[in-house]
C-alpha positions in Angstrom: 17.1 1.6 7.8 20.9 2.2 7.6 22.4 3.6 4.4 26.1 4.0 3.5 27.5 7.0 1.8 30.9 7.3 0.0 32.8 10.1 -1.7 33.0 9.5 -5.4 34.8 12.7 -6.3 36.6 15.2 -4.0 37.5 18.8 -4.8 40.9 19.1 -6.4 41.3 22.8 -5.4 40.0 25.0 -2.6 37.2 27.2 -3.8 34.8 29.7 -2.4 32.2 28.2 -4.7 32.4 24.7 -3.2 29.3 22.6 -3.6 28.2 19.1 -2.7 26.3 16.9 -5.0 24.4 13.9 -3.6 23.8 11.1 -6.1 21.3 8.3 -5.7 21.3 5.1 -7.8 18.6 3.1 -9.5 17.0 -0.1 -8.3 19.5 -2.9 -8.5 22.6 -0.8 -8.8 25.2 0.7 -6.5 26.1 4.4 -6.4 29.7 3.7 -7.5 28.7 1.3 -10.3 26.2 3.8 -11.7 27.7 7.2 -10.9 31.5 6.9 -10.6 32.3 7.7 -14.3 30.0 10.7 -14.2 31.5 11.9 -10.9 35.0 11.7 -12.3 34.0 13.6 -15.4 32.2 16.2 -13.3 35.3 16.8 -11.2 37.1 17.8 -14.4 34.4 20.3 -15.3 33.5 21.5 -11.7 36.6 20.8 -9.5 35.0 22.6 -6.6 32.2 19.9 -6.3 32.2 17.0 -3.9 30.2 14.1 -5.2 28.8 11.8 -2.5 27.0 8.6 -3.5 24.4 7.1 -1.1 23.6 3.4 -1.6 20.1 2.1 -1.3 19.3 -0.4 1.4 20.8 -3.8 0.7 22.6 -2.5 -2.3 26.3 -1.6 -2.7 27.8 -1.0 0.7 24.5 -0.4 2.6 23.6 -3.1 5.1 21.2 -5.9 4.1 17.9 -6.5 5.8 18.8 -8.2 9.2 19.3 -11.9 9.2 16.3 -13.9 10.1 13.9 -11.8 8.0 11.3 -13.9 6.4 9.5 -11.3 4.3 10.2 -8.0 2.5 9.7 -4.8 4.4 6.9 -2.5 3.2 8.8 0.7 2.7 7.4 3.9 1.3 9.2 6.5 -0.8 9.0 8.8 2.2 10.8 6.2 4.3 13.6 6.1 1.8 13.8 9.9 1.6 14.0 10.2 5.4 16.7 7.5 5.5 18.8 9.4 2.9 18.3 12.6 4.9 19.5 10.9 8.1 22.5 9.6 6.2 23.4 13.1 5.0 23.0 14.5 8.5 25.6 11.9 9.6 28.2 12.2 6.8 28.0 15.8 5.5 29.7 17.4 8.5 32.8 15.3 7.8 32.7 15.6 4.0 32.1 19.3 3.4 32.5 22.6 5.2 29.4 24.0 7.0 27.2 26.1 4.8 28.2 24.4 1.6 25.3 24.2 -0.8 24.0 20.7 -1.3 22.4 19.6 -4.6 20.7 16.3 -5.4 20.6 13.9 -8.4 19.1 10.5 -8.8 18.4 7.9 -11.5 15.2 5.8 -11.6 14.1 5.1 -8.0 16.9 7.5 -7.0 15.1 10.2 -9.0 11.9 9.3 -7.3 13.6 9.7 -3.9 14.9 13.1 -5.1 11.4 14.2 -6.0 10.2 13.1 -2.6 13.0 15.1 -0.9 12.3 18.1 -3.0 8.7 18.0 -1.8 9.3 17.2 1.8 12.6 19.0 2.6 13.2 21.7 0.0 15.1 23.8 2.6 17.9 21.2 2.6 18.8 21.4 -1.1 19.8 23.9 -3.8 19.1 22.2 -7.1 17.7 18.8 -8.1 18.4 16.7 -11.2 16.3 13.6 -12.0 17.3 11.0 -14.6 15.2 8.3 -16.2 12.4 8.4 -13.6 8.8 9.4 -13.2 6.4 11.0 -10.8 4.8 7.5 -11.0 6.8 4.6 -12.4 5.0 1.5 -13.7 1.9 -0.1 -12.1 1.5 -1.1 -8.5 0.5 -4.7 -9.3 3.6 -5.3 -11.4 5.9 -4.0 -8.6 4.2 -6.2 -6.0 4.5 -9.2 -8.3 8.2 -8.4 -8.8 8.7 -8.0 -5.1 7.2 -11.4 -4.5 9.4 -13.0 -7.2 12.6 -11.5 -5.9 11.8 -12.1 -2.2 11.3 -15.8 -3.0 13.9 -16.5 -5.7 16.5 -13.7 -5.4 17.8 -10.9 -7.6 19.4 -13.1 -10.2 15.9 -13.6 -11.5 16.1 -10.0 -12.7 19.4 -10.0 -14.6 18.2 -10.9 -18.1 15.3 -8.5 -18.0 17.4 -5.7 -16.5 20.1 -6.2 -19.1 17.4 -5.7 -21.8 15.9 -2.6 -20.1 18.9 -0.8 -18.7 21.1 -0.3 -21.7 20.8 1.3 -25.1 21.7 -0.7 -28.2 25.3 -1.7 -28.4 26.3 -0.4 -24.9 27.1 -3.9 -23.5 29.4 -4.5 -26.4 31.1 -1.1 -26.2 31.4 -1.0 -22.4 31.6 -4.6 -21.1 33.3 -3.7 -17.8 30.7 -1.0 -16.9 27.7 -3.1 -17.9 29.2 -6.1 -16.0 29.7 -4.0 -12.9 26.1 -2.8 -13.0 24.8 -6.3 -13.4 27.0 -7.7 -10.6 25.6 -5.0 -8.3 22.2 -6.3 -9.1 23.2 -9.9 -8.5 24.8 -9.0 -5.2 21.8 -6.9 -3.9 19.9 -8.3 -0.9 16.6 -9.9 -2.1 14.4 -8.6 0.7 15.8 -5.1 0.4 15.2 -5.1 -3.4 11.7 -6.3 -2.8 11.1 -3.6 -0.2 12.2 -1.0 -2.8 9.6 -2.5 -5.2 6.9 -1.9 -2.6 8.0 1.7 -2.3 7.7 2.1 -6.1 4.3 0.4 -6.0 2.9 3.1 -3.7 4.7 6.1 -5.3 2.7 8.7 -7.1 3.4 12.4 -6.8 1.9 13.5 -10.2 -0.6 15.7 -8.5 2.1 17.4 -6.3 4.7 18.3 -9.0 3.6 21.9 -9.0 4.6 22.1 -5.3 8.3 21.7 -6.1 9.9 25.0 -5.8 13.6 24.1 -6.3 15.3 24.5 -9.7 14.9 21.1 -11.4 16.5 19.4 -14.4 14.7 16.3 -15.9 16.9 14.1 -18.1 15.6 11.2 -20.2 17.3 8.5 -22.4 15.7 8.4 -25.8 15.7 4.6 -25.7 14.5 4.2 -22.1 11.6 1.6 -21.8 10.8 1.7 -18.1 10.6 5.5 -18.0 10.3 6.8 -21.5 10.9 10.5 -22.3 7.2 11.3 -21.9 7.7 10.5 -18.1 10.3 13.2 -17.9 8.2 15.6 -20.0 5.5 15.2 -17.4 7.9 16.1 -14.6 9.3 19.1 -16.6 5.8 20.4 -17.4 4.6 19.9 -13.8 7.5 21.6 -12.0 7.5 25.3 -12.4 10.5 26.5 -14.4 12.0 22.9 -14.8 14.4 22.2 -17.6 14.3 19.1 -19.9 17.0 17.2 -21.7 17.0 14.0 -23.7 20.1 12.0 -24.4 19.9 10.3 -27.7 20.8 6.6 -27.9 20.8 6.1 -24.1 18.3 4.0 -22.2 17.6 3.7 -18.4 21.0 4.2 -16.8 22.3 7.4 -18.5 24.9 8.3 -15.8 26.7 5.1 -16.8 25.8 5.1 -20.5 26.7 8.8 -21.2 28.9 10.0 -18.3 30.5 12.9 -20.2 27.1 14.2 -21.4 25.6 13.8 -18.0 28.6 15.6 -16.3 28.3 18.4 -18.8 24.6 18.8 -18.1 25.1 18.7 -14.4 28.0 21.2 -14.5 26.0 23.8 -16.4 22.8 23.2 -14.3 24.5 23.4 -10.9 26.3 26.5 -12.0 23.0 28.1 -13.1 24.1 28.1 -16.8 21.5 25.8 -18.2 19.3 27.3 -21.0 15.6 26.9 -21.5 15.5 23.1 -21.8 15.3 21.2 -25.0 17.0 18.0 -26.0 20.6 16.9 -26.5 21.7 15.2 -29.7 23.8 12.0 -30.0 25.7 10.9 -27.0 28.9 13.0 -26.7 27.3 16.0 -28.5 25.2 17.8 -25.8 25.1 21.0 -27.9 23.1 19.4 -30.7 19.3 20.1 -30.3 16.5 18.4 -32.1 13.4 19.0 -29.8 11.6 15.9 -31.1 9.5 14.8 -28.1 6.0 15.5 -27.0 5.3 18.6 -24.9 2.2 20.3 -23.6 1.5 21.4 -27.2 2.2 18.1 -28.8 5.4 16.7 -30.5 7.7 19.6 -31.5 8.9 19.3 -35.0 8.6 15.6 -34.9 8.8 13.6 -38.1 6.0 11.2 -39.1 8.1 8.2 -38.1 9.0 9.7 -34.7 5.3 10.4 -33.9 4.4 6.9 -35.0 7.2 5.4 -32.9 6.1 7.4 -29.9 2.5 6.3 -30.5 3.4 2.6 -30.8 5.3 2.8 -27.5 2.3 4.3 -25.7 -0.1 2.0 -27.4 1.8 -1.0 -26.1 2.1 0.4 -22.6 -1.7 1.1 -22.4 -3.2 -1.9 -24.3 -0.4 -4.4 -23.7 2.1 -6.0 -26.1 -0.2 -9.0 -26.6 -3.1 -6.9 -27.7 -1.0 -4.8 -30.1 0.8 -7.9 -31.5 -2.6 -9.4 -32.2 -3.8 -6.3 -34.0 -0.6 -6.0 -36.0 -0.9 -9.7 -37.0 -4.2 -8.9 -38.7 -2.9 -6.0 -40.8 -3.2 -6.4 -44.5 -3.0 -4.1 -47.5 -6.6 -2.9 -46.9 -6.2 -2.1 -43.2 -2.6 -0.9 -43.0 -3.3 2.8 -43.6 -6.0 2.8 -40.9 -3.8 1.1 -38.4 -1.0 3.7 -39.2 -3.6 6.5 -38.7 -4.6 5.1 -35.3 -1.0 4.7 -34.1 0.1 8.2 -35.2 -2.9 10.3 -34.4 -4.7 8.6 -31.5 -1.6 7.3 -29.7 1.3 9.4 -31.1 -0.4 12.8 -31.0 -3.0 12.6 -28.2 -2.0 9.9 -25.7 1.6 11.2 -25.6 0.5 14.7 -24.5 1.4 15.3 -20.8 -1.5 17.7 -20.1 -3.6 14.8 -18.7 -2.3 11.7 -16.9 -3.2 8.3 -18.3 -5.7 7.7 -15.5 -7.8 10.7 -16.6 -7.4 9.8 -20.2 -8.7 6.3 -19.5 -11.7 7.7 -17.6 -12.5 10.1 -20.5 -12.1 7.3 -23.0 -14.4 4.9 -21.1 -17.1 7.6 -21.1 -16.7 8.2 -24.8 -17.0 4.5 -25.6 -20.2 4.3 -23.5 -21.7 7.4 -25.1 -20.9 6.1 -28.6 -22.1 2.5 -28.0 -18.7 1.1 -28.9 -18.8 -2.1 -26.9 -15.7 -3.9 -28.3 -13.6 -0.8 -27.8 -15.1 -0.3 -24.3 -14.0 -3.8 -23.2 -10.5 -3.1 -24.5 -10.3 0.2 -22.6 -11.7 -1.3 -19.4 -8.6 -3.5 -19.4 -6.4 -0.5 -20.4 -7.9 1.5 -17.5 -6.7 -1.1 -15.0 -3.3 -1.0 -16.6 -3.3 2.8 -16.3 -3.9 2.7 -12.6 -7.7 3.0 -12.3 -9.1 0.7 -9.6 -12.2 -1.4 -10.2 -14.1 0.8 -7.8 -13.2 3.9 -9.9 -14.2 2.2 -13.1 -17.5 1.4 -11.5 -17.9 5.1 -10.6 -17.2 6.1 -14.2 -20.0 3.7 -15.4 -22.4 5.0 -12.8 -21.9 8.6 -13.8 -22.4 7.6 -17.4 -25.9 6.4 -16.5 -26.8 10.0 -15.7 -25.0 11.8 -18.6 -25.2 9.1 -21.4 -28.4 7.1 -20.4 -29.3 4.2 -18.2 -29.5 1.7 -21.1 -26.0 2.7 -22.2 -24.7 2.2 -18.7 -26.6 -1.1 -18.4 -24.7 -2.4 -21.5 -21.5 -0.9 -20.2 -21.7 -2.8 -16.9 -22.2 -6.0 -18.8 -19.3 -5.4 -21.1 -17.0 -4.3 -18.2 -18.0 -7.2 -16.0 -17.0 -9.6 -18.8 -13.7 -7.7 -19.4 -12.8 -7.8 -15.7 -13.6 -11.5 -15.6 -11.2 -12.1 -18.5 -8.5 -10.1 -16.6 -9.0 -12.4 -13.6 -8.9 -15.5 -15.8 -5.7 -14.4 -17.4 -4.2 -13.9 -13.9 
């Protein structure tokens, strides 16, 4: 695949400390629409830095899938990483002097590509910053479904949903030109290319490989991000040795566009090796403020009761589905309200938010506990949740088989019956 690169910011003064920063955009955006404001702000803070944006296939200035294509390509994240590397081999000799250190930053799928490059080609880069991304993003089935929708009906089908997911509250009113440029880049993106990127996301999962990343890494989250909430960046920061973590309050999924000055400040310090020991930023525009309110390996740090409950509700919805949680909330009355609050805060806010285990393993553990305790209704619910968390039906079956040895054959017999019914309901729901 051919990709196009463009210089978003050039050095304003010659410097012996010259660096090049490669920036990668998110699904549906162009490098310029997402990164230009950050690049301009960074050139003020680090005038020795050349910022080069690389557009994803079929996005921005990169070529579309060739005419006559009838279905989306089945790209992998490795394919995309190699295409970015080939592009850099082509453009860097003309953009920067030989020997100039090259750093990497990416948002969303751009961050995923950056992680892949850090794993596969660490010798090519100095420092890596990932924004609003994850070592695994979403569920494969949802990405495949989106790929089919966009390949058939085009990227305009994603505009309303993206406008809701991409921006923090009030951003579109405050910055109508920036938000319009980002949504126009989505509308103009090639449908087959977009679908091919969805397939790459469907197959992407480097959670077990994070410890292999040896480059200095900065993970940055938006506090209001729905597709990749802060816990996703916590997982990366905890998995990569020595990684730093920042959270930008009030921002959502496209922080380079939502908070360009804050992002530029973080990048300037990080690329210069001046970053501290991680932590969180305060409100947009005040990167020095620190609140440290998100889950870490030892649980939420100094989080208030409401913050823990909010984090728990977010995870509960992701694992059990909005429909399930809405049904449960609809049944709350004065008698059950405190119990539902207890579940949300302690089960989901304190335990399920911890990054020490991924959700697949937590689901497997929970299935076993439900079988051992004979909790049939909860077992059915968590069978469906296990699928949502990435366990295959074959893996669920293996969990039930193992429970026959360690919990009892009668318990497993009941579990198979409950699980079969739950899976049939999933199939019936489509």
